[in-house]
N, C-alpha and C positions, 0 to 999 in steps of 0.2 A: 647495647653491646658492652660487654665488660671484658677487659683484657687485663690479666694479671700474670706475674711471673713469680715463682717462689723466690724466697729471700737470697738463696745462693746465687741463682742466675740474675736476679734483679740487681745485684751489685754491679752488673756489667751491661745493663740495658741503657741505651742512649736515646733512641727514637722509636716512635710508633707511627706508621702511616696507614690511614684507612682509605681504601679506594673502592668505587663501584663502577660497574661497566654499563649501567643503564640510565645514566643521568647526563646532562649537558656538562656538569662539573665532575670530572672523574675522581679528583682529589676530594673526599668528603671531610677528612679531618687529619690533623698531624699534631703530634706531641713530642716534646723533647724533655729529657730528664737531666738535671744537673748531676755532676759526680757525687755531690754531698747528699743526693736523694736516699733516704733510708729505705722507703718503700716505693717501688715503681708500679703504680696502679692507675688505670684510666677507666672512667665510667662516663659514657656519653649517650645521648639519644640523637638519632639522625633521621630526618624526614626524607623519605623516598617517594617518588612519583610512580614508579613502575616496578615490577618484579625484576630482580637482578641479583647478581652475585656481588657480595661484599667481601673484600679481602683486607686483612690486617697484616702488615709487614713489620716485624720487629727487628731493629738493628742493634747488635751487641757491640760493646767496646772493643772486642777482639776481632771485629770485622765480619763475624758470622751473621747470617739473617735467618729469621724464622717466619714462616708464612702459614696463616690459616684462612680458610675461605668458607663462606656459608651462602647458599642460595636463600634469598628472602622474598616471601610472597607479600603482596600488599592486599589488605582486606578492608573495605570500607573506610579508606582514609587512614588506616593504621597499618601496622606491620605485624607479621607473625613469621616464626621459624618453621 
């Protein structure tokens, strides 16, 4: 999964949380960005055991939140969109 925000909005990005509803650990990953971060970009791989919805929540410095979600299918021990 890749999450990135354009340069104007990235200047205000503070946190990204990735959660899944189909595993024993709901919180799959969390990232924080320092105020001095020039580019706010995250690239990660997450191993899932079953088909589930994966949701990314981005918190901005002004208090706004942005949410994106995708249903992920598991195929032969790997994942596909």
